[in-house]
TORZA-439267 format. One record per residue (C-alpha): residue in three letters; residue number from 0; x, y negated, z negated. Coordinates in Angstrom, 2 decimals. Example, Ala and Ser with C-alpha at 12.3 -4.5 7.8 and 13.67 -1.06 7.14 Angstrom:
<atoms>
ATOM  residu  num        X        Y        Z
ATOM     ALA    0    12.30     4.50    -7.80
ATOM     SER    1    13.67     1.06    -7.14
</atoms>
This chain:
<atoms>
ATOM  residu  num        X        Y        Z
ATOM     UNK    0     0.00     0.00     0.00
ATOM     UNK    1     1.27    -3.43     0.89
ATOM     UNK    2     2.25    -5.76    -1.94
ATOM     UNK    3     1.19    -8.86    -0.01
ATOM     UNK    4    -0.87   -11.17    -2.21
ATOM     UNK    5    -4.55   -11.35    -1.29
ATOM     UNK    6    -5.81   -14.76    -0.18
ATOM     UNK    7    -7.68   -16.78    -2.76
ATOM     UNK    8   -11.45   -17.00    -2.48
ATOM     UNK    9   -12.66   -20.04    -0.53
ATOM     UNK   10   -13.34   -23.16    -2.56
ATOM     UNK   11   -15.94   -24.77    -0.30
ATOM     UNK   12   -19.68   -24.72    -0.88
ATOM     UNK   13   -20.47   -22.04     1.66
ATOM     UNK   14   -22.92   -19.19     1.26
ATOM     UNK   15   -20.25   -16.73     0.12
ATOM     UNK   16   -21.23   -16.17    -3.48
ATOM     UNK   17   -22.06   -12.81    -5.07
ATOM     UNK   18   -25.61   -14.07    -5.71
ATOM     UNK   19   -26.47   -14.41    -2.03
ATOM     UNK   20   -28.36   -11.29    -0.92
ATOM     UNK   21   -26.73   -11.12     2.46
ATOM     UNK   22   -27.95    -7.60     3.22
ATOM     UNK   23   -31.61    -8.49     2.77
ATOM     UNK   24   -31.18   -11.84     4.51
ATOM     UNK   25   -29.56   -10.13     7.50
ATOM     UNK   26   -32.11    -7.31     7.65
ATOM     UNK   27   -35.06    -9.68     7.44
ATOM     UNK   28   -33.51   -11.80    10.18
ATOM     UNK   29   -33.27    -8.76    12.46
ATOM     UNK   30   -36.91    -7.85    11.92
ATOM     UNK   31   -38.10   -11.40    12.58
ATOM     UNK   32   -35.85   -12.25    15.50
ATOM     UNK   33   -35.78    -8.89    17.30
ATOM     UNK   34   -38.97    -6.86    17.00
ATOM     UNK   35   -37.52    -4.65    19.76
ATOM     UNK   36   -33.92    -3.63    19.25
ATOM     UNK   37   -33.49    -3.29    23.02
ATOM     UNK   38   -36.26    -4.89    25.11
ATOM     UNK   39   -34.45    -3.85    28.32
ATOM     UNK   40   -35.12    -0.14    27.67
ATOM     UNK   41   -31.43     0.70    27.66
ATOM     UNK   42   -29.97     3.40    25.41
ATOM     UNK   43   -27.00     1.35    24.19
ATOM     UNK   44   -24.48     2.14    21.47
ATOM     UNK   45   -24.56    -1.28    19.84
ATOM     UNK   46   -28.26    -0.86    19.08
ATOM     UNK   47   -27.50     2.34    17.20
ATOM     UNK   48   -24.87     0.38    15.29
ATOM     UNK   49   -27.47    -2.19    14.24
ATOM     UNK   50   -29.93     0.53    13.23
ATOM     UNK   51   -27.20     2.18    11.15
ATOM     UNK   52   -26.62    -1.16     9.43
ATOM     UNK   53   -30.33    -1.53     8.77
ATOM     UNK   54   -30.44     2.02     7.41
ATOM     UNK   55   -27.69     1.08     4.95
ATOM     UNK   56   -29.82    -1.84     3.75
ATOM     UNK   57   -32.84     0.47     3.48
ATOM     UNK   58   -30.83     2.86     1.30
ATOM     UNK   59   -29.85    -0.08    -0.88
ATOM     UNK   60   -33.30    -1.64    -1.23
ATOM     UNK   61   -35.87     1.07    -0.44
ATOM     UNK   62   -37.83    -1.49     1.57
ATOM     UNK   63   -40.21     0.52     3.81
ATOM     UNK   64   -40.26    -2.21     6.47
ATOM     UNK   65   -36.69    -1.35     7.42
ATOM     UNK   66   -37.40     2.37     7.77
ATOM     UNK   67   -40.49     1.62     9.85
ATOM     UNK   68   -38.49    -0.66    12.17
ATOM     UNK   69   -35.88     2.03    12.75
ATOM     UNK   70   -38.46     4.72    13.51
ATOM     UNK   71   -40.56     2.50    15.77
ATOM     UNK   72   -37.56     1.50    17.84
ATOM     UNK   73   -36.13     4.99    18.15
ATOM     UNK   74   -39.53     6.45    19.01
ATOM     UNK   75   -39.61     4.08    21.96
ATOM     UNK   76   -36.67     6.07    23.38
ATOM     UNK   77   -37.02     9.58    21.96
ATOM     UNK   78   -39.94    11.45    23.50
ATOM     UNK   79   -41.85    14.37    22.04
ATOM     UNK   80   -39.80    16.87    24.05
ATOM     UNK   81   -36.52    15.37    22.83
ATOM     UNK   82   -35.69    13.67    26.12
ATOM     UNK   83   -34.27    10.19    25.76
ATOM     UNK   84   -35.24     7.15    27.82
ATOM     UNK   85   -32.19     5.71    29.57
ATOM     UNK   86   -29.84     8.57    28.67
ATOM     UNK   87   -27.94    10.61    31.25
ATOM     UNK   88   -25.69    13.44    30.11
ATOM     UNK   89   -24.09    13.55    33.58
ATOM     UNK   90   -22.24    10.32    32.78
ATOM     UNK   91   -20.36    12.06    29.94
ATOM     UNK   92   -20.14     8.74    28.16
ATOM     UNK   93   -19.29     8.91    24.45
ATOM     UNK   94   -21.02     5.56    23.92
ATOM     UNK   95   -24.35     7.29    24.60
ATOM     UNK   96   -23.87     9.58    21.60
ATOM     UNK   97   -23.59     6.84    18.98
ATOM     UNK   98   -27.35     6.37    18.57
ATOM     UNK   99   -27.53    10.05    17.62
ATOM     UNK  100   -26.57     9.14    14.05
ATOM     UNK  101   -29.85     7.23    13.69
ATOM     UNK  102   -31.63    10.23    15.24
ATOM     UNK  103   -30.10    12.52    12.60
ATOM     UNK  104   -31.28    10.13     9.86
ATOM     UNK  105   -34.84    10.48    11.12
ATOM     UNK  106   -34.50    14.25    11.45
ATOM     UNK  107   -33.43    14.50     7.81
ATOM     UNK  108   -36.13    12.06     6.74
ATOM     UNK  109   -39.06    13.57     8.63
ATOM     UNK  110   -38.16    17.02     9.93
ATOM     UNK  111   -39.87    16.02    13.20
ATOM     UNK  112   -39.02    18.43    16.01
ATOM     UNK  113   -38.49    15.63    18.53
ATOM     UNK  114   -35.42    14.40    16.63
ATOM     UNK  115   -33.93    17.88    16.43
ATOM     UNK  116   -34.36    18.31    20.18
ATOM     UNK  117   -32.84    14.90    20.88
ATOM     UNK  118   -29.87    15.63    18.59
ATOM     UNK  119   -29.41    19.00    20.31
ATOM     UNK  120   -29.33    17.21    23.66
ATOM     UNK  121   -26.56    14.86    22.53
ATOM     UNK  122   -24.62    17.73    20.96
ATOM     UNK  123   -24.76    19.63    24.24
ATOM     UNK  124   -23.03    16.68    25.89
ATOM     UNK  125   -20.14    16.97    23.43
ATOM     UNK  126   -19.81    20.68    24.08
ATOM     UNK  127   -19.28    19.86    27.76
ATOM     UNK  128   -17.44    16.57    27.40
ATOM     UNK  129   -14.23    16.50    29.49
ATOM     UNK  130   -11.05    16.53    27.41
ATOM     UNK  131    -7.44    15.50    27.53
ATOM     UNK  132    -4.90    18.32    27.51
ATOM     UNK  133    -4.29    17.33    23.87
ATOM     UNK  134    -7.92    18.20    23.11
ATOM     UNK  135    -9.44    14.78    22.58
ATOM     UNK  136   -12.63    13.86    24.46
ATOM     UNK  137   -12.37    11.61    27.49
ATOM     UNK  138   -14.00     8.31    26.63
ATOM     UNK  139   -16.19     8.51    29.74
ATOM     UNK  140   -16.38    10.52    32.94
ATOM     UNK  141   -15.33     7.38    34.83
ATOM     UNK  142   -12.18     7.05    32.66
ATOM     UNK  143   -10.45    10.40    33.19
ATOM     UNK  144    -7.63    11.50    30.85
ATOM     UNK  145    -8.22     8.50    28.55
ATOM     UNK  146    -8.89     8.33    24.83
ATOM     UNK  147   -10.14     5.00    23.50
ATOM     UNK  148   -10.34     4.42    19.75
ATOM     UNK  149   -13.92     3.22    20.22
ATOM     UNK  150   -14.93     6.76    21.15
ATOM     UNK  151   -14.15     8.21    17.73
ATOM     UNK  152   -16.92     6.11    16.26
ATOM     UNK  153   -19.27     6.76    19.16
ATOM     UNK  154   -19.02    10.52    19.39
ATOM     UNK  155   -17.04    12.23    16.69
ATOM     UNK  156   -18.91    11.06    13.59
ATOM     UNK  157   -22.15    12.39    15.09
ATOM     UNK  158   -20.25    15.56    16.05
ATOM     UNK  159   -19.19    16.14    12.42
ATOM     UNK  160   -22.59    15.44    10.96
ATOM     UNK  161   -24.44    17.58    13.50
ATOM     UNK  162   -22.08    20.49    12.88
ATOM     UNK  163   -22.69    20.33     9.13
ATOM     UNK  164   -26.48    20.06     9.50
ATOM     UNK  165   -26.66    22.82    12.13
ATOM     UNK  166   -24.31    25.22    10.37
ATOM     UNK  167   -21.60    24.99    13.03
ATOM     UNK  168   -18.65    25.08    10.63
ATOM     UNK  169   -16.70    26.85    13.39
ATOM     UNK  170   -16.38    23.48    15.18
ATOM     UNK  171   -15.17    21.36    12.27
ATOM     UNK  172   -11.53    21.99    13.13
ATOM     UNK  173   -12.30    20.48    16.52
ATOM     UNK  174   -13.87    17.46    14.83
ATOM     UNK  175   -10.66    16.91    12.90
ATOM     UNK  176    -8.63    17.38    16.10
ATOM     UNK  177   -10.49    14.45    17.69
ATOM     UNK  178    -9.23    12.14    14.95
ATOM     UNK  179    -5.71    13.43    14.50
ATOM     UNK  180    -4.93    13.59    18.22
ATOM     UNK  181    -6.36    10.12    18.90
ATOM     UNK  182    -4.17     8.76    16.11
ATOM     UNK  183    -1.04    10.52    17.36
ATOM     UNK  184    -1.58     9.29    20.91
ATOM     UNK  185    -2.18     5.63    20.00
ATOM     UNK  186    -0.13     4.84    16.86
ATOM     UNK  187     2.75     2.60    17.86
ATOM     UNK  188     5.35     3.56    15.27
ATOM     UNK  189     6.84     1.12    12.76
ATOM     UNK  190     3.82    -1.19    12.59
ATOM     UNK  191     1.40     1.63    11.74
ATOM     UNK  192    -1.20     0.03    14.02
ATOM     UNK  193    -2.90     1.87    16.86
ATOM     UNK  194    -3.19     0.63    20.42
ATOM     UNK  195    -6.61     0.31    22.01
ATOM     UNK  196    -6.27     3.42    24.20
ATOM     UNK  197    -4.01     6.01    25.79
ATOM     UNK  198    -3.97     7.39    29.33
ATOM     UNK  199    -2.55    10.89    29.11
ATOM     UNK  200    -2.00    10.97    32.89
ATOM     UNK  201    -0.05     7.66    32.93
ATOM     UNK  202    -1.86     6.79    36.18
ATOM     UNK  203    -3.56     3.60    35.02
ATOM     UNK  204    -1.78     0.31    35.63
ATOM     UNK  205    -2.30    -0.66    32.00
ATOM     UNK  206    -0.64     2.51    30.66
ATOM     UNK  207     2.93     2.49    29.37
ATOM     UNK  208     4.84     4.85    31.66
ATOM     UNK  209     6.47     6.64    28.73
ATOM     UNK  210     3.71     6.76    26.10
ATOM     UNK  211     0.53     6.16    28.10
ATOM     UNK  212    -0.57     3.59    25.55
ATOM     UNK  213    -2.35     0.37    26.44
ATOM     UNK  214    -0.34    -2.86    26.05
ATOM     UNK  215    -1.95    -4.24    22.89
ATOM     UNK  216    -3.56    -3.56    19.58
ATOM     UNK  217    -7.16    -4.80    19.75
ATOM     UNK  218    -8.96    -5.60    16.50
ATOM     UNK  219   -12.37    -4.14    17.26
ATOM     UNK  220   -10.87    -0.87    18.51
ATOM     UNK  221    -9.12    -0.55    15.15
ATOM     UNK  222   -12.37    -1.49    13.44
ATOM     UNK  223   -14.24     1.30    15.20
ATOM     UNK  224   -11.48     3.75    14.27
ATOM     UNK  225   -11.25     2.95    10.56
ATOM     UNK  226   -15.05     2.94    10.20
ATOM     UNK  227   -15.17     6.31    11.97
ATOM     UNK  228   -12.58     7.80     9.62
ATOM     UNK  229   -14.38     6.47     6.53
ATOM     UNK  230   -17.67     7.89     7.86
ATOM     UNK  231   -16.39    11.31     8.88
ATOM     UNK  232   -14.87    11.85     5.43
ATOM     UNK  233   -18.42    11.57     4.10
ATOM     UNK  234   -19.51    14.54     6.22
ATOM     UNK  235   -16.59    16.95     6.27
ATOM     UNK  236   -16.91    19.57     3.50
ATOM     UNK  237   -14.71    18.85     0.49
ATOM     UNK  238   -12.75    22.04     1.00
ATOM     UNK  239   -11.91    21.45     4.64
ATOM     UNK  240    -8.12    21.14     5.05
ATOM     UNK  241    -8.42    18.39     7.66
ATOM     UNK  242    -9.89    15.92     5.20
ATOM     UNK  243    -6.53    15.03     3.70
ATOM     UNK  244    -4.97    14.31     7.09
ATOM     UNK  245    -7.82    11.96     8.03
ATOM     UNK  246    -7.72    10.32     4.61
ATOM     UNK  247    -3.99     9.70     5.02
ATOM     UNK  248    -4.51     8.23     8.50
ATOM     UNK  249    -7.24     5.95     7.19
ATOM     UNK  250    -5.05     4.69     4.36
ATOM     UNK  251    -2.07     4.16     6.66
ATOM     UNK  252    -4.02     2.21     9.29
ATOM     UNK  253    -5.77     0.06     6.68
ATOM     UNK  254    -2.47    -0.68     4.95
ATOM     UNK  255    -0.99    -1.66     8.33
ATOM     UNK  256    -3.94    -3.96     8.92
ATOM     UNK  257    -3.45    -5.66     5.57
ATOM     UNK  258     0.12    -6.45     6.58
ATOM     UNK  259    -1.08    -8.45     9.59
ATOM     UNK  260    -4.15   -10.16     8.14
ATOM     UNK  261    -4.35   -13.93     8.22
ATOM     UNK  262    -2.63   -15.07     4.99
ATOM     UNK  263    -5.10   -17.90     4.47
ATOM     UNK  264    -8.38   -16.02     4.87
ATOM     UNK  265    -7.57   -12.32     4.63
ATOM     UNK  266    -9.35   -11.80     7.96
ATOM     UNK  267    -8.05   -10.60    11.32
ATOM     UNK  268    -7.30   -12.04    14.72
ATOM     UNK  269    -8.57   -10.72    18.05
ATOM     UNK  270    -5.02    -9.42    18.64
ATOM     UNK  271    -4.23    -8.83    14.98
ATOM     UNK  272    -0.44    -8.57    15.13
ATOM     UNK  273    -0.04   -11.80    17.15
ATOM     UNK  274    -1.99   -14.29    15.08
ATOM     UNK  275     0.40   -17.15    15.83
ATOM     UNK  276    -0.02   -17.02    19.62
ATOM     UNK  277    -2.05   -19.69    21.45
ATOM     UNK  278    -5.76   -18.96    21.99
ATOM     UNK  279    -5.84   -16.11    19.45
ATOM     UNK  280    -8.72   -16.46    17.01
ATOM     UNK  281   -10.20   -14.92    13.88
ATOM     UNK  282   -12.74   -12.41    15.21
ATOM     UNK  283   -15.85   -11.50    13.25
ATOM     UNK  284   -16.95    -8.06    14.45
ATOM     UNK  285   -13.60    -6.39    13.90
ATOM     UNK  286   -13.04    -8.18    10.60
ATOM     UNK  287   -16.43    -6.99     9.34
ATOM     UNK  288   -15.61    -3.45    10.49
ATOM     UNK  289   -12.27    -3.32     8.70
ATOM     UNK  290   -13.77    -4.72     5.51
ATOM     UNK  291   -16.70    -2.28     5.74
ATOM     UNK  292   -14.25     0.63     6.01
ATOM     UNK  293   -12.33    -0.63     2.97
ATOM     UNK  294   -15.56    -1.08     0.99
ATOM     UNK  295   -16.83     2.40     1.83
ATOM     UNK  296   -13.48     4.04     1.18
ATOM     UNK  297   -13.32     2.36    -2.23
ATOM     UNK  298   -16.87     3.43    -3.08
ATOM     UNK  299   -16.20     7.04    -2.10
ATOM     UNK  300   -12.85     7.19    -3.89
ATOM     UNK  301   -10.59     7.40    -0.83
ATOM     UNK  302    -8.89     4.14    -1.85
ATOM     UNK  303    -8.19     2.88    -5.34
ATOM     UNK  304    -6.37    -0.03    -6.93
ATOM     UNK  305    -6.62    -3.72    -7.63
ATOM     UNK  306    -4.84    -4.67    -4.40
ATOM     UNK  307    -7.59    -3.09    -2.30
ATOM     UNK  308   -10.30    -4.61    -4.49
ATOM     UNK  309    -8.84    -8.09    -4.18
ATOM     UNK  310    -8.34    -7.75    -0.45
ATOM     UNK  311   -11.97    -6.75     0.00
ATOM     UNK  312   -13.47    -9.46    -2.20
ATOM     UNK  313   -11.32   -12.25    -0.75
ATOM     UNK  314   -11.94   -11.10     2.82
ATOM     UNK  315   -15.69   -10.91     2.28
ATOM     UNK  316   -15.86   -14.34     0.66
ATOM     UNK  317   -13.94   -15.90     3.55
ATOM     UNK  318   -15.95   -13.97     6.14
ATOM     UNK  319   -19.21   -15.43     4.87
ATOM     UNK  320   -17.77   -18.92     5.30
ATOM     UNK  321   -15.92   -18.35     8.55
ATOM     UNK  322   -18.46   -16.29    10.49
ATOM     UNK  323   -21.98   -16.81     9.12
ATOM     UNK  324   -24.52   -19.60     9.16
ATOM     UNK  325   -28.14   -19.83     8.05
ATOM     UNK  326   -30.43   -21.88    10.27
ATOM     UNK  327   -33.53   -23.91     9.50
ATOM     UNK  328   -35.71   -20.79     9.81
ATOM     UNK  329   -33.66   -19.06     7.16
ATOM     UNK  330   -32.16   -16.66     9.71
ATOM     UNK  331   -28.55   -15.49     9.55
ATOM     UNK  332   -26.37   -16.10    12.59
ATOM     UNK  333   -23.14   -14.14    13.10
ATOM     UNK  334   -20.56   -16.11    15.06
ATOM     UNK  335   -17.13   -15.76    16.72
ATOM     UNK  336   -17.23   -12.25    18.08
ATOM     UNK  337   -15.65   -10.93    21.23
ATOM     UNK  338   -18.47    -9.98    23.55
ATOM     UNK  339   -16.82    -6.90    25.04
ATOM     UNK  340   -13.37    -5.59    25.93
ATOM     UNK  341   -12.22    -2.58    27.88
ATOM     UNK  342    -9.56    -1.25    30.20
ATOM     UNK  343    -9.55    -0.51    33.91
ATOM     UNK  344   -12.89    -0.55    35.71
ATOM     UNK  345   -14.15    -3.11    38.22
ATOM     UNK  346   -13.24    -5.91    37.97
ATOM     UNK  347    -9.95    -4.49    36.71
ATOM     UNK  348    -9.05    -5.12    33.06
ATOM     UNK  349    -5.30    -4.90    32.59
ATOM     UNK  350    -5.15    -4.93    28.78
ATOM     UNK  351    -2.90    -7.99    28.73
ATOM     UNK  352    -2.97   -10.65    26.04
ATOM     UNK  353    -4.50   -13.06    28.57
ATOM     UNK  354    -7.25   -10.53    29.30
ATOM     UNK  355    -8.31   -10.18    25.66
ATOM     UNK  356    -8.35   -13.96    25.28
ATOM     UNK  357   -10.49   -14.32    28.42
ATOM     UNK  358   -13.48   -12.34    27.18
ATOM     UNK  359   -16.42   -14.52    26.04
ATOM     UNK  360   -16.84   -15.35    22.36
ATOM     UNK  361   -20.50   -15.00    21.43
ATOM     UNK  362   -23.02   -15.19    18.58
ATOM     UNK  363   -25.43   -12.52    17.29
ATOM     UNK  364   -24.29    -9.71    19.54
ATOM     UNK  365   -25.19    -6.35    18.01
ATOM     UNK  366   -21.51    -5.34    17.96
ATOM     UNK  367   -21.06    -7.95    15.23
ATOM     UNK  368   -24.48    -7.90    13.58
ATOM     UNK  369   -24.29    -4.15    12.90
ATOM     UNK  370   -20.95    -4.28    11.03
ATOM     UNK  371   -22.15    -7.37     9.16
ATOM     UNK  372   -25.16    -5.40     7.88
ATOM     UNK  373   -23.01    -2.39     6.97
ATOM     UNK  374   -20.57    -4.56     5.04
ATOM     UNK  375   -23.28    -6.70     3.45
ATOM     UNK  376   -25.00    -3.56     2.13
ATOM     UNK  377   -21.71    -2.34     0.67
ATOM     UNK  378   -20.98    -5.71    -0.96
ATOM     UNK  379   -24.51    -6.18    -2.33
ATOM     UNK  380   -24.20    -2.71    -3.85
ATOM     UNK  381   -20.86    -3.64    -5.42
ATOM     UNK  382   -22.33    -6.85    -6.80
ATOM     UNK  383   -25.41    -5.15    -8.25
ATOM     UNK  384   -27.88    -6.64    -5.78
ATOM     UNK  385   -30.07    -3.64    -5.14
ATOM     UNK  386   -33.73    -2.81    -4.93
ATOM     UNK  387   -35.46    -5.84    -6.42
ATOM     UNK  388   -36.83    -8.38    -3.95
</atoms>
């Protein structure tokens, strides 16, 4: 663990006090502002992320409105026969599996056959998902031989949870392999940070000819990865030998992230290890993800110590001031998030520093709102702000 001193809490009169019920404020904003989580009828991973955040607030508060919102929105996509509006297995896209975690929540909650059939459908994709020689899933059919850190959150947490629920303990070693191989292929050595992706074939222009790694560390990719590791530890059986390897990876990556956080705010830059370069900026979605992983790992006992506690509390206090506002309607707005970032494709994304700085910075995208809700639920739990309304 790094010995770097945690930033002090902000001294301004922002909303970042333990008494602010950010989780409820954020959940109520979602219900009021977005009665449909995806009005375009698209089965998109960021919507599952938001529903997972709302589920975390529901677990904290017990408010039935949140559970009803989740079920109504998922039922719009999941039909009685388990088919899913907007989903195509033939794309072999790990992003399309992420919403399966919300499907499993409803299966456990209701026992409804439609959710079992839908979960089975997504699981069947993973059984057929193309793989690198190293064993890790391709991120998508259109990105052959590539592992992206994003994909561990999208596919492998659902994979672990489905295997446990369905009694497929024979596949849990493969779940662990997804995490350990992705780490080995992307970790860059002395820094302890992981690059956004790796091309095992070395064919892509963005791939290092020796390692296959993409040119830069990207904050949100690391955020997806640390959240995925914290989540999968919740589902792997306690006796499984792979747990300790994943726990060690999680600790190492989080410790590496603390070494490159902004010393003033305890938050992270879009390219986290180059915070002093022009155009780089403190980015909300990835910062919320990293803090959410720390909070969950502390709660579940995977991290311990005053340094972690101080880093979490200072980062959260600064995040509420840096990234959040409350408008005249009383709605929360989440600011300063990278809209999207990827590699390859058309138009071609080269993974350069200039590329990551060129992506739009937006407000209230689900890729930032979801992690905000997940973190807010963790922090409200820590601060004793639970079920009472």
